[in-house]
N, C-alpha and C positions, 0 to 999 in steps of 0.2 A: 363289593364288600360294603356293608353298612357302617356308618360312623356311630360312635357311642357318645352318650352325653358326658361331657367333662364336668367333674365336680369342682366347685369353686370354694374360695376362702370361707372358712367357718363351717364347712361341711364336716361333721365329726369323723367321717371315714378317712379324711386326710391326716388325721392325728393318730390313727390306729396303726399297729404293726401288722404287716402282711404275713400270712402263714407260708412256710416252705412248701414247695410242691414235691411230693414223694416220687411221682413218675409222670412223664409227659403223656398226656392223653389227647385224642383228637380235639376235644374242646379247648385245649391250650393253644393248639395251632390256629383254630378259628378265632380265639380271643386275640392272639398275636396279630393276625391279619387285620382284624377289625380295629385294634389299637393303632396299628401302622396307618391305616386309612384315616383314622381320627386325627392322628398327629399331623399327617400331611395336610389334611383339610384345614387344620388350625394353624398351619405354617410353623409347626414346632420342630425341634430336633431330637426330642426325647419325650417319653411318656411312661409313667408307671401305672400299674394296674389299679392302685389306690385312686388315681385320678379319674378312673371311670367306674369307681364303686366296687371293684373286685379286690378282696383282701388276700391275694395270692402273690407270691414273689416272682413277678415277671415284669420286665421293662423292655421298651423298644428304643433303639438309638439309631440315628442317622444324621451325623453332624455335617455331612458334605452335600446333601441333596440340593439345597437352594443355590449352591455355587458351582456345581459340576458342569453345567451346560450354558450355552449362550442364551440370551434372552429370547431368541427366536425359536429355540428348541424346548421340548418338554424336558424338565429336569430329570436326571437319572435318579432313581430311587433304589437304595440298597439298605432296607431296614434290617437291623440285627436284633433278633429277639434273644433275650438273656433270661434264663430261668435260674432262680436262686443265686443271683450274682453276689459275689462277696469280694471285698478288697483284701488282698493278701499283704500288700506293702505299698506305702506311700513315700514319695521322695521327701527329703528334708526341705527342699526348696518349694516355696509356695508363692502365689501371686494373687493379687486382687483383680477381679474382672466383673463387669456389670452383668448380673444375671436377671432373668425374668422367668416367668412360669405360666403355663397355660391355665393353671388353676388360680392365678392371681393376675388377671389381665390388667395392663396399665401400671403395674407395680414393677419397678426395677431398682437394683441397688448393688453396690460392690460387695462381693463375698470373697474371702481369702480361702483358697483351696490349694492342695498339692498340685504341682504341674505335671507330675508323672506318677502313674500307679501300675501295679501288677494286680491282676484280678482273675477270678475263676467264675465260670458260669456253665450252665448246661444249655445246649441248643435244643431246637424243636425236634431233633431226632434222638434226644436222650443222651447225646455224647457230651462229656465234660471237657472243657477247654481252659487253659490258662493263657493269658495274653497280657500285653502291656499297652498302655495308652498314655498319651501326653496332651498337654495344652487343652484345646476345646473338647476333644473326645474324653479325656480324663475327667474334666470338669462336669461334662454332661452325665457320665456314668456315676460319678459321686453324687450329683444332684438327684438323679433318679433313685439310687440306692437310699438316699436320705428319705425320699418319699415312702419307700417300702418300710422304713422305720418310723414313720409318722413325723418326720422332721421337714419343715418348709425352709426354703432358702432364706427367708427373713429371720429365721431363728439363728442363723449364722452371721447376721449383720451386727455391727456395733450397736450398742444401746442408743447412742446418739442418732444413728442412721434410722433405726426403727422408730424412734420418736418423731423424726422428720416425716416419716411415712404414715403416721397415725391417722391423719385426716383422710388420706387416700384409702387406707384400709377400712376406716369407718364407712366411707361412701360405698366401697365395694361390698361391705357387709350388708348395708341397707339395700343396695341394688339387688342383692341375692335374696333378701327377705321378701321383696316385692315381686320377684320374678316367678 
């Protein structure tokens, strides 16, 4: 599977809302496979189509792959493609956790998110599912759905925390302009 170029901070596609997918087509399966390979190559645990320049509502999530196997073994990969994911319910309890993003390399910060969610999505066979997630998996799904809505994790940080990252964001912006 080929990897796809990841879009970085200040690319306008990251601020756009992805379109719903009416029906799953072979190209969506190919896109999902390529997105998964891209995510693994970049050592990520989630990737949204916006991040590879595609404005369709599809995300890939695999929060366990880096930790499922001993260092001597090839990590087990279980990517889950979710088409048109939507949050149905969030818990009242939330928690802060340091997030990062493949589209904002080197930028990290605490983001408050619900620790448990109930969500709906369509799989690559066109079947609709409802499921629950908690902790890191819930956080990852919420982070990737934010991408589909043109929202970056830095938008969810406190004003003070964003100000503290201003210099890093400016350097990232400049590095992308010269790339």
